[in-house]
N, C-alpha and C positions, 0 to 999 in steps of 0.2 A: 503395794502402795494403798493406804487407807482411802476410802471413797470420799467424795463430796456429795452431800445430799442437797436437794432443792425443795422448798415448800413455798407456795405462794397462792394468791388469789388471781393470778394472771390469766388463767385459761391456757390456750394452746400456742400462742404466737410468741409472746415476750420471753418465756423461758428458753427458747432456742437461741435467742441472742445472748442471754447470760451464759449459756453453754459454750457458745463460740468464744466469748471473752475468756472464760476459764481455760479452754483448750489452747488458746493463743499463749497463755502464760505457763500452763502445765500440760504439755502435749500428751502425757500419759494418764491424765486424770480419769478416774472411773466415776461417772456422775450418775447418781440414783435419784429419780423423782419420787419424793414421798407423795405429794399431791400438788396440783395447781388448781384445785377445785374448791379451795376454801371459800366459804360464803364471802362475797366482796366486802372488804373493809372490816370483816369480823375477826378482830385481833384475838379474842378469847378462844374462838374455835381453832384458829391457827396454832395458838399456844398449846391447846389440849392435844391436837394431832401430833405436833412435834414431840410433846412429852411422852406420848404413847410409843412413838417410833424410835426415838433416839437410843434407848437402852439396848436395842438389839443390833446396833452397829459396832464395829470393832474399835479398839483403842486407836486414837489418832484421827478419827473421822471428823470432817468439817461439815457442819450443818449451816446452810444459808437459808434463812426464813424471811420472806418479804410479804407482809400484809401491812401496808404502810400508808394509811390515809393522811399522815402528816408529812409526806415526802416534800422536800424543798422548803420546809419551815425551819424553825429553830430547833426542832427535835434532833437529837444527836444520833450518829451512827456508832454502834458499839460492836466489840468483839469480846467473847466470854471464853475463858478457859475453865473447864470443870474437871476435877480429879476425884475419883472415888473407886468403889469396888465394882467389878464387872458382874452385873446382875444377870446378864444373858447366859454366861457360862457358870455362874455361881462361885467363881473363885478368881483371884488375881486382881490387879489394879487396872484402872482404865483412865485415860484422859481424852476428852473430846473438846472440840471448839464450836462455838456458835457465833454466827455473824448476822447482823440485821439492824433494824431500827430500835432505838431506845423507847419502846412503847409497851414493854412487858412480854412480848411474844416469845423471847428466848429464855426467860428466867425459870418458868416451871420445869422445862426439860433439863436445863443446866443444873438446877438444884436436885433433880431426881438422880442425876449422874453423880453428884458429889459436891465437895467444897468448890466455890466459884470465886474467880477474880474477874472483874469487869473492867474493860478498857474503853475509853472514848477514842474512837478512830480519829486521827488527825486528818480532817477533811481538806486541809490546805495542800495535802499531797495529791489531791484530785481537782485541780483548778478548773478543768474543763467539764466537770460533772454536770449532767443535765439536772435541772431543778425538778424534773418529773420522773426520772428513771435511775434512782440510786442503785437498784438491783443490778443494772448493767455497769454503771460507772464507778461504784464504790464497793458494794457487797461482793460482787463476783470477783473483782481483782483481789480484794483482801482474802477471800476464801481460797482462791487459787494460790496466793503467796503462802498462806498457812499450810496448805497441802504440800508445798514444796519444802517445808521445814523452816520457813522464816519465823523468827522469834516473835511471839505476839506482843511483847513489850516494845518492839521496834515499830509497831504500827499504831500505837496510841499510848495514852497515859491512864493509870488506874483511877477509877472513880467509885464512890460508894453511894451516890444519890441517884441511882438508876431506877427506872420505873418497874413496878412489880404488879403482877396479876395474881390474885388469889381467887380460887373457885369457891363460891359461897356455899356454906352449909351451917345449919344451926341444929342443935341436938337437945331434946328433952327426953324424959324417961320413956314415954310411949310414942314419941313423935320425932321425925327428922324432916327438916326442910332443906331443899337444895334447889338447883336450877338445871335446866336442859342445856348441856354443853354442845351436843352434837347429835345429828340424826343421820344415820348411814343410809346407803342406797336401798336397804331392805325396809326402811322405815323404823328400824330399832332406835329407841330413845336412850341416849347415854346421858347420865346425870352426873352431877358433881358430888354425889353421896358415895363415900368409900364403901365398897362391898363388905369389907371386914366389919364395919360398924353394924350393918344390917345382919350379918351372920352371927354377931354376938347377941342379937335380940330375937332372932327368928330361926326356926329349924327349916331345912328344906322339906317341902311338902305342906308347910303351914300357910295360912292365908294372911295376906297383907291388904291394907286399903291404900291405894295410890290415887291421890286427887279424887277421893270419894268412890273409887271403883274397887271392888274386891277382886283379887287375883292371887294365884298360888305363887309361892316362892320356890322356884325349881332350879335344878342344876344346869339344865340345857333346854333348848327350844322344843326338841322332839318329844319331850315328856308331856307336853300340853297337847290337847286335841286341836285339830285344824280350826283356826279362827279363834282360839282361846287366848286371852291375854295372860301374860305371866311376868313375873319379876325374876331376874337372875343376876349373877355376878359375871360381867363380861370379861373378855380376855384382857381388857384394860384395867381390870380390878375395881371398876366402878359399878354401882347399881344400874342395871339396864332394864328398861321396860320393852317387852317384845310381844309379838304374836306369832303363832305357828302358821307360816305361809300367808301372812297378811301384814299390812303396815300398821304398826302400833301408833305411829305418829298421826295417821289419819283417824284411827279409832279413838285415840285419846284427845285429838284436836290440840296437839302441842307443837310448839315451834322452838327453835333455839332461843334461849333467853327466858323462856317461861319458867314459872315456879313449879316445883314438885314437892308434894307433901306425902310422907309415908307414915301411916299410923299402924301400930302393932296391936 
């Protein structure tokens, strides 16, 4: 049976309640935590992490993502079906499902999977839902039902006016501008700049200027001296600013949402 994944900014307590709801509906559910440490209310960070993780799960996986500062308001609950090619294995077709709020968090991951159809969940099916915990009362039940084979079109109606998140990037001949999307536990700075665009303009071993600091463009962290800043293409295929055995975020004084400029 394909797994159900959970991603949220909830920390340690609330996800266990969602898991209980899922297991009451699907006793055999395999539940995988992507993370519950998304920066509180940071929808863009949640969208990026889901986009990075989702392609590596098998066909039929249901992803439930809840970073939801608009919970209890007029924002919709949605479920998304995505169909495309299996990038993890390199062959075959895949379909995955995404469940969460209509605030953009699901769309980058779903689009990376393939062609998408978005459904507005019929919230009248959940008359007793809390105004503050749709993760428990709407998203977990819907995800569990999908994992048991319920047809997605029985849970809502198709819509095409859903919210979209785009990660910012602007390109000039000798300059690329983007944003910090995520800072990992090592202090590595993940940007919105596709690594492929940098690789088209710079060779590994050459120098780049990032926010005014000169650093080498290297294939991996260990090729830099201890404490030396570097630019690399991370496993997420985005430009990453790092330091060998130090925090690049502290060194560069950058936070999530800050602008990044690369000059060649």
